[in-house]
N, CA and C of each residue as an Amber inpcrd file, in Angstrom:
protein
   777
 184.7620000  15.6660000  88.8970000 186.0550000  15.1920000  89.3960000
 186.2850000  15.7160000  90.8090000 186.5830000  14.8140000  91.7300000
 186.8870000  15.1960000  93.1070000 188.3530000  15.6180000  93.1970000
 188.6050000  16.7660000  93.8020000 189.9650000  17.2670000  93.9900000
 190.2420000  17.3640000  95.4870000 191.3400000  16.7900000  95.9240000
 191.6980000  16.8690000  97.3380000 192.0540000  18.3110000  97.6950000
 191.5140000  18.7860000  98.8080000 191.7800000  20.1720000  99.2260000
 193.2720000  20.3860000  99.5080000 193.9790000  19.3140000  99.8630000
 195.4180000  19.4160000 100.1260000 196.2040000  19.7710000  98.8650000
 195.5920000  19.5430000  97.7030000 196.2790000  19.8550000  96.4400000
 196.1680000  21.3300000  96.0660000 195.3610000  22.0810000  96.8320000
 195.1240000  23.4960000  96.5230000 195.9340000  24.3580000  97.4860000
 196.8100000  25.2190000  96.9370000 197.6780000  26.0470000  97.7820000
 197.6040000  27.5150000  97.3660000 198.2520000  28.3670000  98.1820000
 198.3940000  29.8040000  97.8940000 197.0450000  30.4780000  97.6400000
 196.0830000  30.2320000  98.4900000 194.7410000  30.8110000  98.3380000
 194.7720000  32.3020000  98.6730000 194.2950000  33.1110000  97.7330000
 194.2100000  34.5610000  97.9480000 192.8290000  35.0470000  97.5270000
 192.1250000  35.6890000  98.4420000 190.7750000  36.1920000  98.1410000
 190.8490000  37.2650000  97.0660000 190.0510000  37.1080000  96.0010000
 190.0650000  38.1010000  94.9250000 188.6950000  38.7230000  94.6630000
 187.6120000  38.0740000  95.1180000 186.2900000  38.6260000  94.8230000
 185.2330000  37.9680000  95.7070000 184.0980000  38.6530000  95.8010000
 182.9530000  38.1140000  96.5010000 181.8820000  37.7960000  95.4630000
 181.5300000  36.5160000  95.3160000 180.5270000  36.1140000  94.3370000
 179.1280000  36.2560000  94.8970000 178.1360000  35.8730000  94.0930000
 176.7400000  36.0080000  94.4900000 176.4050000  35.1320000  95.6940000
 177.0580000  33.9930000  95.8130000 176.7940000  33.1440000  96.9680000
 178.0610000  32.4390000  97.4500000 179.2240000  32.9980000  97.0950000
 180.4820000  32.4160000  97.5440000 181.6450000  33.3630000  97.3030000
 182.7140000  33.1580000  98.0710000 183.9190000  33.9670000  97.9100000
 184.8350000  33.3000000  96.8900000 185.4880000  34.1080000  96.0660000
 186.3380000  33.5850000  94.9950000 187.8040000  33.8390000  95.3280000
 188.5990000  32.7930000  95.2090000 190.0250000  32.8630000  95.5250000
 190.8550000  32.5130000  94.2910000 192.0120000  33.1420000  94.2090000
 193.0240000  32.6900000  93.2530000 193.9010000  31.6980000  94.0040000
 194.2670000  30.5850000  93.3600000 195.0610000  29.5590000  94.0340000
 195.9060000  28.8030000  93.0120000 196.6890000  27.8750000  93.5150000
 197.4910000  26.9900000  92.6660000 197.0510000  25.5520000  92.8920000
 196.8230000  24.8440000  91.8050000 196.5280000  23.4150000  91.8740000
 197.8660000  22.6960000  91.7290000 198.4150000  22.2110000  92.8500000
 199.7950000  21.7150000  92.9160000 200.1430000  20.6460000  91.8830000
 199.3420000  19.5680000  91.7460000 199.7620000  18.4970000  90.8200000
 199.9760000  18.9710000  89.3860000 199.2460000  20.0160000  88.9950000
 199.3560000  20.4990000  87.6160000 200.1070000  21.8380000  87.5230000
 200.5430000  22.3630000  88.6870000 201.2040000  23.6850000  88.7330000
 200.3930000  24.7090000  87.9480000 199.0890000  24.7000000  88.2090000
 198.1540000  25.5000000  87.4130000 197.4640000  26.5480000  88.2800000
 197.3800000  27.7850000  87.7640000 196.5990000  28.8160000  88.4480000
 195.1150000  28.4870000  88.2790000 194.3810000  28.5760000  89.3630000
 192.9540000  28.2470000  89.3220000 192.1590000  29.2960000  90.0930000
 190.8590000  29.2940000  89.8600000 189.9350000  30.0740000  90.6820000
 189.1440000  29.0890000  91.5260000 188.9960000  29.3930000  92.8000000
 188.2450000  28.5260000  93.7080000 187.0790000  29.3180000  94.2730000
 185.8640000  28.8800000  93.9420000 184.6720000  29.5090000  94.5170000
 184.2700000  28.7090000  95.7390000 184.4710000  29.3250000  96.9160000
 184.1630000  28.6570000  98.1760000 182.7510000  29.0670000  98.5940000
 181.8390000  28.1090000  98.6070000 180.4210000  28.4090000  98.8140000
 180.1290000  28.6770000 100.2890000 179.4610000  29.8030000 100.5370000
 178.9750000  30.0670000 101.8910000 177.4500000  29.9060000 101.8530000
 176.9530000  28.8500000 102.4110000 175.5260000  28.5450000 102.3830000
 174.8150000  29.3450000 103.4700000 173.9330000  30.2470000 103.0680000
 173.2110000  31.0490000 104.0670000 171.7010000  31.0330000 103.8470000
 171.2420000  30.4530000 102.7530000 169.7970000  30.4320000 102.4980000
 169.4160000  29.1650000 101.7480000 168.1170000  28.8830000 101.7280000
 167.6310000  27.7090000 101.0050000 167.9270000  27.8210000  99.5150000
 167.7890000  29.0460000  98.9810000 168.0510000  29.2670000  97.5520000
 169.4960000  28.9080000  97.2200000 170.4500000  29.3280000  98.0740000
 171.8570000  29.0660000  97.8020000 172.1880000  27.5810000  97.9450000
 171.4290000  26.8750000  98.7860000 171.6050000  25.4250000  98.8780000
 171.2700000  24.7720000  97.5400000 170.3230000  25.3590000  96.7980000
 169.9490000  24.8480000  95.4760000 170.9660000  25.2750000  94.4240000
 171.4220000  26.5360000  94.5010000 172.2630000  27.0970000  93.4480000
 173.6320000  26.4460000  93.3560000 174.2200000  26.0690000  94.4870000
 175.5710000  25.5070000  94.4860000 175.6620000  24.2110000  93.6940000
 174.8790000  23.1710000  94.0380000 174.9510000  21.9500000  93.2220000
 174.4880000  22.1730000  91.7960000 173.5550000  23.1340000  91.5780000
 173.0930000  23.4200000  90.2190000 174.2380000  23.9530000  89.3670000
 175.0570000  24.8620000  89.9310000 176.1840000  25.4020000  89.1670000
 177.1480000  24.2890000  88.7760000 177.4320000  23.3930000  89.7100000
 178.3480000  22.2850000  89.4290000 177.7950000  21.3910000  88.3310000
 176.5180000  21.0190000  88.4480000 175.9050000  20.1410000  87.4510000
 175.8500000  20.7930000  86.0800000 175.5410000  22.0910000  86.0580000
 175.4860000  22.8010000  84.7750000 176.8520000  22.8330000  84.1070000
 177.8950000  23.1550000  84.8770000 179.2280000  23.2530000  84.2880000
 179.7480000  21.8950000  83.8240000 179.3290000  20.8280000  84.4760000
 179.7240000  19.4810000  84.0360000 179.1620000  19.1760000  82.6510000
 177.9720000  19.6960000  82.3670000 177.2900000  19.3880000  81.1060000
 177.6780000  20.3240000  79.9730000 178.2430000  21.4910000  80.3040000
 178.4870000  22.5150000  79.2910000 179.9610000  22.5600000  78.9040000
 180.2120000  22.5130000  77.6070000 181.5860000  22.5910000  77.1140000
 181.6210000  23.4770000  75.8790000 182.1810000  24.6660000  76.0470000
 182.2300000  25.6380000  74.9550000 183.4350000  26.5450000  75.1650000
 184.0250000  26.9890000  74.0640000 185.1900000  27.8620000  74.1140000
 184.9470000  29.0990000  74.9620000 183.7100000  29.5680000  74.9910000
 183.4020000  30.8230000  75.6800000 182.5840000  30.6240000  76.9530000
 182.7270000  29.4350000  77.5490000 182.1370000  29.1700000  78.8660000
 183.2630000  28.7180000  79.7870000 183.3360000  29.2990000  80.9770000
 184.4270000  29.0010000  81.9040000 184.4700000  27.5060000  82.2070000
 185.6970000  26.9700000  82.2970000 185.8910000  25.5170000  82.4360000
 185.8930000  25.0890000  83.9070000 185.1770000  23.9990000  84.1830000
 185.1690000  23.3930000  85.5120000 186.2560000  22.3250000  85.5770000
 187.1700000  22.4400000  86.5820000 188.1950000  21.4120000  86.7670000
 187.7350000  20.3180000  87.7310000 186.9500000  20.7100000  88.7210000
 186.4920000  19.7260000  89.6820000 185.9040000  20.3810000  90.9190000
 185.6530000  19.5650000  91.9240000 185.0290000  20.0330000  93.1650000
 185.8250000  19.5070000  94.3480000 185.9270000  20.3300000  95.3910000
 186.6370000  19.9320000  96.5950000 185.8310000  20.3690000  97.8120000
 186.3090000  19.9950000  99.0060000 185.7030000  20.4630000 100.2580000
 186.8170000  20.8950000 101.2020000 186.6310000  22.0700000 101.8270000
 187.6530000  22.5560000 102.7440000 187.4810000  21.8980000 104.1210000
 188.4000000  22.1740000 105.0680000 188.3060000  21.5370000 106.3980000
 187.0010000  21.8460000 107.1390000 186.3170000  22.9530000 106.7570000
 185.0380000  23.2880000 107.3820000 183.8600000  22.6690000 106.6290000
 184.1800000  21.7930000 105.6730000 183.1740000  21.0870000 104.8680000
 182.4280000  21.9970000 103.8950000 183.0210000  23.1480000 103.5740000
 182.4220000  24.0320000 102.5720000 182.7500000  23.5070000 101.1790000
 181.7590000  23.5610000 100.2820000 181.9710000  23.1410000  98.8980000
 182.8730000  24.1580000  98.1940000 183.8720000  23.6560000  97.4780000
 184.7870000  24.5070000  96.7120000 184.7130000  24.1100000  95.2410000
 184.2700000  25.0190000  94.4040000 184.1940000  24.7680000  92.9640000
 185.4950000  25.2570000  92.3350000 186.2220000  24.3570000  91.6890000
 187.5370000  24.6790000  91.1180000 187.3850000  24.9510000  89.6220000
 187.7270000  26.1820000  89.2320000 187.4960000  26.6540000  87.8630000
 188.7830000  27.1920000  87.2430000 188.7570000  27.3670000  85.9280000
 189.9070000  28.0090000  85.3030000 189.9860000  29.4610000  85.7640000
 191.2040000  29.9550000  85.8890000 191.4400000  31.2900000  86.4200000
 191.4940000  32.3090000  85.2830000 190.7220000  33.3830000  85.4380000
 190.7000000  34.4530000  84.4270000 191.7630000  35.4750000  84.7760000
 192.9000000  35.3720000  84.1090000 194.0340000  36.2340000  84.4640000
 193.7710000  37.7170000  84.1790000 192.7800000  38.0060000  83.3480000
 192.4930000  39.4060000  83.0010000 191.2860000  39.9610000  83.7650000
 190.7010000  39.1720000  84.6490000 189.5880000  39.6640000  85.4550000
 188.2730000  39.7010000  84.6960000 187.3250000  40.4370000  85.2510000
 185.9900000  40.5000000  84.6450000 185.9110000  41.6280000  83.6100000
 184.9580000  41.4700000  82.7010000 184.7040000  42.5190000  81.7170000
 184.2590000  43.7970000  82.4230000 183.4760000  43.6570000  83.4910000
 183.0070000  44.8110000  84.2600000 184.1940000  45.6490000  84.7440000
 185.1820000  44.9950000  85.3420000 186.3500000  45.7270000  85.8700000
 187.1320000  46.3950000  84.7480000 187.2690000  45.6880000  83.6310000
 188.0490000  46.2560000  82.5230000 187.3530000  47.4730000  81.9280000
 186.0330000  47.4200000  81.8570000 185.2750000  48.5390000  81.2880000
 185.2540000  49.7490000  82.2150000 185.0680000  49.5050000  83.5230000
 184.7250000  50.5930000  84.4340000 185.8040000  50.9870000  85.4420000
 186.8150000  50.1520000  85.6170000 187.8450000  50.4830000  86.6060000
 189.1610000  50.8740000  85.9400000 189.5240000  50.2000000  84.8510000
 190.7440000  50.5970000  84.1470000 190.4520000  51.7940000  83.2360000
 191.5070000  52.4660000  82.8560000 191.3750000  53.5950000  81.9360000
 191.8770000  53.2250000  80.5400000 192.1140000  51.9440000  80.3200000
 192.6800000  51.4980000  79.0430000 191.7600000  51.8190000  77.8720000
 192.3670000  52.2330000  76.7680000 191.6010000  52.4000000  75.5340000
 191.1940000  51.0220000  75.0250000 189.9380000  50.8890000  74.6220000
 189.4550000  49.6140000  74.0940000 189.0320000  49.8150000  72.6400000
 189.7290000  49.2050000  71.6940000 189.3600000  49.3540000  70.2830000
 187.9430000  48.8390000  70.0270000 187.2500000  49.4860000  69.1100000
 185.8900000  49.0840000  68.7910000 185.8310000  47.6410000  68.2950000
 186.8250000  47.2180000  67.5130000 186.8370000  45.8500000  66.9860000
 186.8880000  44.8200000  68.1040000 187.6220000  45.1300000  69.1820000
 187.7040000  44.2030000  70.3080000 186.3540000  44.1130000  71.0190000
 185.6700000  45.2380000  71.1630000 184.3400000  45.2370000  71.7840000
 183.3810000  44.3420000  71.0040000 183.4430000  44.4440000  69.6850000
 182.5500000  43.6400000  68.8400000 182.9050000  42.1640000  68.9500000
 184.2070000  41.8480000  69.0060000 184.6240000  40.4580000  69.1710000
 184.1050000  39.8880000  70.4850000 184.1860000  40.6680000  71.5480000
 183.6550000  40.2160000  72.8410000 182.1810000  39.8550000  72.7300000
 181.4190000  40.7510000  72.0880000 179.9750000  40.5400000  72.0250000
 179.6250000  39.3470000  71.1300000 180.4200000  39.1130000  70.0930000
 180.1950000  37.9340000  69.2520000 180.4730000  36.6660000  70.0510000
 181.5470000  36.6560000  70.8190000 181.8700000  35.4900000  71.6530000
 180.7770000  35.2430000  72.6920000 180.2850000  36.3110000  73.2920000
 179.2050000  36.2020000  74.2680000 177.9510000  35.6300000  73.6130000
 177.6240000  36.1360000  72.4310000 176.4370000  35.6630000  71.7050000
 176.5700000  34.1830000  71.3570000 177.7660000  33.7620000  70.9530000
 177.9700000  32.3510000  70.5830000 177.8240000  31.4330000  71.8000000
 178.3180000  31.8960000  72.9580000 178.1620000  31.0970000  74.1750000
 176.6970000  31.0120000  74.5850000 175.9790000  32.1290000  74.4590000
 174.5640000  32.1310000  74.8320000 173.7350000  31.2800000  73.8670000
 174.0720000  31.3190000  72.5900000 173.3720000  30.4740000  71.6160000
 173.6060000  29.0000000  71.9400000 174.8280000  28.6670000  72.3220000
 175.1420000  27.2860000  72.7210000 174.3010000  26.8870000  73.9340000
 174.2290000  27.7730000  74.9180000 173.4430000  27.5040000  76.1290000
 171.9760000  27.2860000  75.7710000 171.4450000  28.1630000  74.9100000
 170.0440000  28.0420000  74.4920000 169.8150000  26.7660000  73.6780000
 170.8170000  26.3620000  72.9080000 170.6790000  25.1300000  72.1190000
 170.5870000  23.8990000  73.0190000 171.0880000  24.0350000  74.2450000
 171.0010000  22.9560000  75.2340000 169.7180000  23.0680000  76.0550000
 168.8340000  23.9510000  75.5940000 167.5360000  24.1810000  76.2390000
 167.6900000  24.6470000  77.6890000 168.6240000  25.5830000  77.8790000
 168.8450000  26.2170000  79.1730000 168.8770000  27.7230000  78.9860000
 168.6960000  28.4590000  80.0670000 168.9340000  29.8990000  80.0250000
 169.7260000  30.3130000  81.2580000 170.4560000  31.4240000  81.1390000
 171.4050000  31.8270000  82.1720000 170.7250000  32.5430000  83.3330000
 169.8770000  33.5100000  83.0360000 169.0710000  34.2680000  83.9920000
 169.8300000  35.3570000  84.7550000 171.1420000  35.4890000  84.5490000
 171.8510000  36.5860000  85.2100000 173.0460000  37.0320000  84.3740000
 172.7920000  37.2840000  83.0830000 173.8510000  37.7200000  82.1850000
 174.1730000  39.1850000  82.4650000 175.4320000  39.4680000  82.7870000
 175.8910000  40.8360000  83.0820000 177.4110000  40.8450000  82.9600000
 178.0080000  42.0400000  82.9100000 179.4540000  42.1250000  82.6700000
 180.2730000  41.5630000  83.8350000 179.7110000  41.5240000  85.0450000
 180.4390000  40.9230000  86.1660000 180.5340000  39.4080000  86.0080000
 179.6780000  38.8250000  85.1810000 179.6950000  37.3830000  84.9300000
 180.3570000  37.0320000  83.5990000 181.1250000  37.9750000  83.0610000
 181.8800000  37.7400000  81.8310000 183.3560000  37.9430000  82.1510000
 184.1610000  36.9040000  81.9260000 185.5730000  36.9300000  82.2890000
 186.4560000  37.0360000  81.0540000 187.6210000  37.6520000  81.2230000
 188.5370000  37.8770000  80.1080000 189.8210000  37.0670000  80.2730000
 190.2820000  36.5040000  79.1650000 191.4710000  35.6580000  79.1350000
 192.3480000  36.0870000  77.9550000 193.5440000  35.4950000  77.8890000
 194.3820000  35.6130000  76.6870000 194.6210000  37.0780000  76.3050000
 195.1720000  37.8460000  77.2600000 195.4600000  39.2670000  77.0380000
 194.2240000  40.0340000  76.5650000 193.0980000  39.7320000  77.2140000
 191.8190000  40.4300000  77.0250000 191.1190000  40.0960000  75.7070000
 191.6310000  39.1230000  74.9710000 191.0410000  38.8200000  73.6580000
 189.8910000  37.8160000  73.7360000 189.9110000  36.9530000  74.7470000
 188.9040000  35.8890000  74.8590000 187.9460000  36.1710000  76.0080000
 186.6630000  36.0300000  75.7360000 185.6210000  36.2600000  76.7410000
 184.9240000  34.9410000  77.0570000 184.6530000  34.7170000  78.3470000
 183.9440000  33.4990000  78.7600000 182.8770000  33.8510000  79.7930000
 181.7340000  33.1730000  79.6780000 180.6370000  33.3720000  80.6290000
 180.8800000  32.5080000  81.8660000 180.5800000  33.0730000  83.0460000
 180.7100000  32.3060000  84.2820000 179.4400000  32.4480000  85.1120000
 179.4790000  31.9270000  86.3250000 178.3920000  31.9830000  87.3120000
 177.1320000  31.2940000  86.7900000 177.1210000  29.9730000  86.9010000
 176.0190000  29.1780000  86.3590000 175.0830000  28.6410000  87.4360000
 175.0980000  29.2810000  88.6000000 174.1840000  28.8750000  89.6600000
 172.7420000  29.2170000  89.3700000 172.5290000  30.1840000  88.4780000
 171.1670000  30.6160000  88.1670000 170.5970000  29.9190000  86.9300000
 171.4290000  29.1620000  86.2190000 170.9860000  28.5080000  84.9870000
 169.9020000  27.4720000  85.2930000 168.8500000  27.4780000  84.4870000
 167.7760000  26.4930000  84.6430000 167.3340000  25.9750000  83.2820000
 166.5600000  24.9060000  83.3370000 166.0320000  24.3120000  82.1060000
 164.8950000  25.1830000  81.5620000 164.6090000  25.0500000  80.2920000
 163.5410000  25.8090000  79.6490000 162.1730000  25.5120000  80.2750000
 162.0320000  24.3380000  80.8690000 160.7350000  23.9680000  81.4440000
 160.3860000  24.7680000  82.7030000 161.3490000  25.5540000  83.2360000
 161.0800000  26.3520000  84.4360000 159.9280000  27.3190000  84.1800000
 159.0160000  27.4270000  85.1140000 157.8530000  28.2840000  84.8980000
 157.8770000  29.5550000  85.7320000 158.5180000  29.5580000  86.9110000
 158.5160000  30.7990000  87.6880000 159.8480000  31.5190000  87.5670000
 159.8620000  32.8160000  87.8530000 161.0690000  33.6060000  87.6700000
 161.8110000  33.8310000  88.9690000 161.1110000  33.8650000  90.0960000
 161.7140000  34.1830000  91.3840000 162.4830000  35.5070000  91.3390000
 162.1360000  36.3600000  90.3790000 162.8070000  37.6500000  90.2340000
 164.3200000  37.5040000  90.0850000 164.7680000  36.3860000  89.5350000
 166.1970000  36.1420000  89.3840000 166.7940000  37.1090000  88.3730000
 167.9740000  37.6290000  88.7060000 168.6560000  38.5370000  87.8130000
 169.1810000  39.7390000  88.5710000 169.6970000  40.7060000  87.8280000
 170.2770000  41.9160000  88.4160000 169.5480000  43.1270000  87.8610000
 169.0200000  44.0020000  88.7230000 168.3370000  45.2070000  88.2370000
 169.2200000  45.9610000  87.2440000 168.5960000  46.4700000  86.2010000
 169.3490000  47.1340000  85.1450000 169.5650000  46.2190000  83.9540000
 169.6810000  44.9160000  84.2220000 169.8720000  43.9220000  83.1610000
 168.6140000  43.0750000  82.9540000 167.6640000  43.1670000  83.8780000
 166.4960000  42.2860000  83.8470000 165.4480000  42.7360000  82.8480000
 164.9090000  41.7920000  82.1120000 163.8080000  42.0740000  81.1790000
 162.5710000  42.5140000  81.9530000 161.7280000  43.3580000  81.3430000
 160.5380000  43.8500000  82.0560000 159.6320000  42.7400000  82.5620000
 159.5250000  41.6350000  81.8050000 158.6240000  40.5620000  82.2360000
 159.1350000  39.8550000  83.4930000 160.4640000  39.9290000  83.7480000
 161.0070000  39.3190000  84.9670000 160.5200000  40.0960000  86.1860000
 160.5560000  41.4270000  86.0820000 160.0560000  42.2680000  87.1690000
 158.5730000  42.0670000  87.4110000 157.8550000  41.6660000  86.3580000
 156.4090000  41.4160000  86.4800000 156.1240000  39.9620000  86.8730000
 157.1950000  39.2040000  87.1440000 157.1040000  37.8140000  87.5940000
 156.3630000  36.9210000  86.5940000 156.5840000  37.1990000  85.3030000
 156.0160000  36.3290000  84.2760000 156.9920000  35.1930000  83.9930000
 156.5880000  34.2690000  83.1240000 157.4230000  33.1020000  82.8280000
 158.7560000  33.5200000  82.2220000 159.8410000  32.9470000  82.7460000
 161.1760000  33.2420000  82.2320000 161.4090000  32.4440000  80.9510000
 161.9240000  33.1070000  79.9190000 162.2370000  32.4400000  78.6560000
 163.6340000  32.8470000  78.2110000 164.0880000  32.2390000  77.1260000
 165.3970000  32.6010000  76.5700000 165.4340000  34.0610000  76.1240000
 164.2760000  34.6190000  75.8230000 164.2160000  36.0180000  75.4040000
 164.6010000  36.9840000  76.5310000 164.5070000  36.5170000  77.7770000
 164.9720000  37.3370000  78.9060000 166.4960000  37.4740000  78.8380000
 167.1830000  36.3850000  78.4620000 168.6330000  36.4420000  78.2670000
 168.9930000  37.3970000  77.1300000 168.1890000  37.3630000  76.0740000
 168.4510000  38.2470000  74.9220000 168.3540000  39.7150000  75.3500000
 167.3540000  40.0150000  76.1590000 167.2200000  41.3800000  76.6890000
 168.4880000  41.7760000  77.4590000 168.9460000  40.8900000  78.3420000
 170.1520000  41.1660000  79.1340000 171.3650000  41.3580000  78.2250000
 171.4250000  40.5510000  77.1570000 172.5180000  40.6920000  76.1950000
 172.5090000  42.0920000  75.5810000 171.3250000  42.5970000  75.2490000
 171.2200000  43.9360000  74.6810000 171.7550000  45.0040000  75.6310000
 171.4600000  44.8510000  76.9250000 171.9660000  45.7990000  77.9230000
 173.4910000  45.7120000  78.0130000 174.0180000  44.4770000  78.0200000
 175.4700000  44.2880000  78.0610000 176.1270000  44.9090000  76.8300000
 175.5200000  44.7210000  75.6610000 176.0500000  45.2720000  74.4120000
 176.1280000  46.8020000  74.5210000 175.0580000  47.4150000  75.0240000
 175.0580000  48.8650000  75.2340000 176.1760000  49.2690000  76.2010000
 176.3060000  48.5320000  77.2920000 177.3090000  48.8520000  78.3160000
 178.7240000  48.8000000  77.7450000 178.9850000  47.8010000  76.9030000
 180.3130000  47.6500000  76.3070000 180.6110000  48.8090000  75.3580000
 179.6370000  49.1840000  74.5290000 179.8610000  50.2770000  73.5750000
 179.8960000  51.6440000  74.2570000 179.0160000  51.8460000  75.2440000
 178.9420000  53.1490000  75.9300000 180.0120000  53.2830000  77.0000000
 180.4650000  52.1520000  77.5120000 181.4080000  52.0930000  78.6330000
 180.8450000  52.8460000  79.8460000 179.5760000  52.6300000  80.0830000
 178.8820000  53.1980000  81.2350000 178.0960000  52.1060000  81.9310000
 177.8250000  52.2820000  83.2200000 177.0960000  51.2770000  83.9930000
 175.5940000  51.4510000  83.7930000 174.8890000  50.3640000  83.5290000
 173.4370000  50.4620000  83.2970000 172.6430000  50.4240000  84.5970000
 172.8080000  51.4320000  85.4300000 172.0830000  51.4460000  86.7060000
 170.6960000  52.0340000  86.5130000 169.8320000  51.2030000  85.9770000
 168.4450000  51.5690000  85.7450000 167.5750000  50.4820000  86.3610000
 166.3010000  50.7700000  86.5610000 165.3900000  49.7480000  87.0710000
 165.0800000  48.7230000  85.9740000 164.5780000  47.5710000  86.3840000
 164.2040000  46.5290000  85.4160000 163.2240000  47.0940000  84.4040000
 163.5140000  46.8400000  83.1260000 162.6080000  47.2720000  82.0690000
 162.8840000  48.6570000  81.5310000 163.8080000  49.4090000  82.1500000
 164.1420000  50.7430000  81.6430000 165.4180000  50.6570000  80.8210000
 165.3470000  51.1680000  79.5850000 166.5060000  51.0880000  78.6940000
 167.4110000  52.2860000  78.8860000 168.7350000  52.0470000  78.8310000
 169.6800000  53.1700000  78.8600000 169.5380000  54.0200000  77.6050000
 170.1690000  55.1820000  77.6100000 170.0870000  56.1060000  76.4710000
 171.0490000  55.6920000  75.3580000 170.5240000  55.5960000  74.1500000
 171.3760000  55.2920000  73.0030000 172.3970000  56.4070000  72.7460000
 172.0580000  57.6160000  73.1600000 172.9680000  58.7490000  72.9410000
 174.2530000  58.6040000  73.7540000 174.2640000  57.6730000  74.7290000
 175.4820000  57.4360000  75.5190000 176.5490000  56.6980000  74.7270000
 176.1410000  56.0660000  73.6200000 177.1110000  55.3650000  72.7790000
 177.8140000  56.3900000  71.9010000 179.1200000  56.4080000  71.9940000
 179.9000000  57.3860000  71.2270000 179.6650000  57.2000000  69.7270000
 179.6470000  58.3160000  69.0360000 179.4650000  58.2800000  67.5740000
 180.8330000  58.1140000  66.9070000 181.4290000  56.9540000  67.0620000
 182.7170000  56.7240000  66.4150000 182.6040000  55.5380000  65.4770000
 183.4180000  55.5710000  64.4420000 183.3790000  54.5710000  63.3830000
 181.9250000  54.4200000  62.9080000 181.3700000  53.2240000  62.9370000
 180.0010000  53.0890000  62.4290000 179.1170000  52.3730000  63.4550000
 179.1870000  52.8400000  64.7160000 178.3700000  52.2180000  65.7580000
 176.8790000  52.3790000  65.4960000 176.4890000  53.3300000  64.6370000
 175.0740000  53.4830000  64.3050000 174.4990000  52.2090000  63.6870000
 175.3660000  51.4220000  63.0450000 174.9080000  50.1650000  62.4500000
 174.7210000  49.0650000  63.4950000 175.2170000  49.3090000  64.7190000
 175.0620000  48.3330000  65.7910000 173.8490000  48.6400000  66.6720000
 173.4600000  49.9030000  66.7000000 172.3540000  50.3040000  67.5750000
 171.0470000  49.5530000  67.2800000 170.7190000  49.2970000  66.0080000
 169.4880000  48.5220000  65.7440000 169.5180000  47.1190000  66.3520000
 170.7110000  46.5030000  66.4020000 170.8200000  45.1690000  66.9990000
 170.4590000  45.2510000  68.4780000 171.0170000  46.2610000  69.1630000
 170.7430000  46.4440000  70.5920000 169.2510000  46.6840000  70.8090000
 168.6850000  47.5670000  70.0110000 167.2610000  47.8970000  70.1730000
 166.3670000  46.6830000  69.9540000 166.7680000  45.8230000  68.9820000
 165.9580000  44.6320000  68.7130000 166.1190000  43.5710000  69.8100000
 167.2010000  43.6650000  70.5860000 167.3880000  42.7300000  71.7030000
 166.5520000  43.1420000  72.9130000 166.3420000  44.4420000  73.0870000
 165.6250000  44.8640000  74.2980000 164.2100000  45.3880000  74.0120000
 163.5970000  44.8470000  72.9780000 162.1950000  45.1660000  72.7180000
 161.3330000  44.8180000  73.9360000 160.2450000  45.5600000  74.1160000
 159.3720000  45.3440000  75.2760000 158.7850000  43.9400000  75.2920000
 158.2710000  43.5080000  74.1410000 157.6390000  42.1920000  74.0580000
 158.6790000  41.1250000  73.6890000 158.7620000  40.0420000  74.4540000
 159.7590000  39.0000000  74.1960000 159.7370000  38.4660000  72.7650000
 158.5320000  38.3180000  72.1990000 158.4320000  37.7470000  70.8430000
 158.9790000  38.6790000  69.7720000 159.1850000  39.9690000  70.1140000
 159.7330000  40.9260000  69.1520000 161.2590000  40.9770000  69.1790000
 161.8770000  40.2720000  70.1180000 163.3370000  40.3060000  70.2380000
 163.9940000  39.3180000  69.2760000 165.2680000  39.5490000  69.0190000
 166.0490000  38.6440000  68.1880000 166.3510000  37.3600000  68.9430000
 166.5760000  36.2770000  68.2030000 167.1560000  35.0810000  68.8160000
 168.6700000  35.2830000  68.8750000 169.3560000  34.5260000  69.7090000
 170.8170000  34.6520000  69.7610000 171.4420000  34.2220000  68.4370000
 170.8200000  33.2760000  67.7560000 171.3390000  32.8500000  66.4480000
 171.3010000  34.0120000  65.4570000 170.2150000  34.7870000  65.4980000
 170.0920000  35.9500000  64.6170000 171.0930000  37.0400000  65.0120000
 171.3130000  37.2130000  66.3070000 172.2960000  38.1890000  66.7800000
 173.6770000  37.8540000  66.2270000 174.0320000  36.5710000  66.2840000
 175.3400000  36.1430000  65.7650000 175.4620000  36.4770000  64.2830000
 174.4100000  36.1720000  63.5280000 174.4270000  36.4600000  62.0840000
 174.6450000  37.9610000  61.8370000 173.9270000  38.7990000  62.5600000
 174.0120000  40.2490000  62.3360000 175.3750000  40.8080000  62.7200000
 175.9510000  40.3150000  63.8090000 177.2840000  40.8020000  64.2070000
 178.3360000  40.3220000  63.2090000 178.2260000  39.0710000  62.7870000
 179.1750000  38.5610000  61.7870000 179.0650000  39.3530000  60.4840000
 177.8390000  39.6800000  60.0920000 177.6160000  40.4530000  58.8750000
 178.2070000  41.8600000  59.0110000 178.0400000  42.4390000  60.1930000
 178.6200000  43.7570000  60.4710000 180.1470000  43.7160000  60.3330000
 180.7650000  42.6740000  60.9130000 182.2250000  42.5510000  60.8330000
 182.6810000  42.3590000  59.3920000 181.9260000  41.5660000  58.6220000
 182.2670000  41.2990000  57.2320000 182.1940000  42.5830000  56.4040000
 181.1380000  43.3640000  56.6080000 181.0010000  44.6350000  55.8790000
 182.1110000  45.6090000  56.2250000 182.5680000  45.5810000  57.4810000
 183.6530000  46.4650000  57.8890000 184.9330000  46.1160000  57.1690000
 185.1170000  44.8340000  56.8790000 186.3320000  44.4030000  56.1880000
 186.4380000  44.9880000  54.7870000 185.2770000  45.1480000  54.1630000
 185.2830000  45.5710000  52.7530000 185.0350000  47.0730000  52.5810000
 185.0340000  47.7980000  53.6800000 184.8230000  49.2580000  53.5660000
 186.1270000  49.9570000  53.1910000
């Protein structure tokens, strides 16, 4: 959907994205708060990523994937991707910048929502390639999680990795420039799961796992650690599928109900 730039008002810079600046704004005809990603094209790779993100978001529709409203162009002819606005910010900011107490049940709900979105993406024969807490947005008073930043998403038929991803979240085979698969996303999910439970930043090199001892021994997180470990196994074929991750988290939640 083409959106006239004149319909977008009250632009306020809120973040710097991987290849564009993100603004909070108002879409006048609908009196709706929106996020506008204004693309700054500086490399050949970013020329590819911008239209790819738009095309991917047009095809993807899921409760836990950020919604695309349309596309616009500013007076300088820069592409503007108009998205739903995450009033609660990113999961990264909530985990590491605020001091708010986060109940364990909410952390598990976030990870289940993330797993369901990733399973949906994989069912469409795509992979994200840059799953991290900065690309997870919070809505609805922090209860709803949605995945964003789809410029790196590619089809399963992709054969090269181009080292795409963020150090600390990248599977070891990505650093070795082997073929990218959905199992690379599963590895990243395991790192995110650890980060959410430990509430610490995973600043490690690609392929190095954070310490399990960083996860607080509260409630029954020991029952979650095997899920994380099975997501970040060294060999891709030894990792869980996202469908299996969903089953295990749902089973964990069900058992907690009856304790």
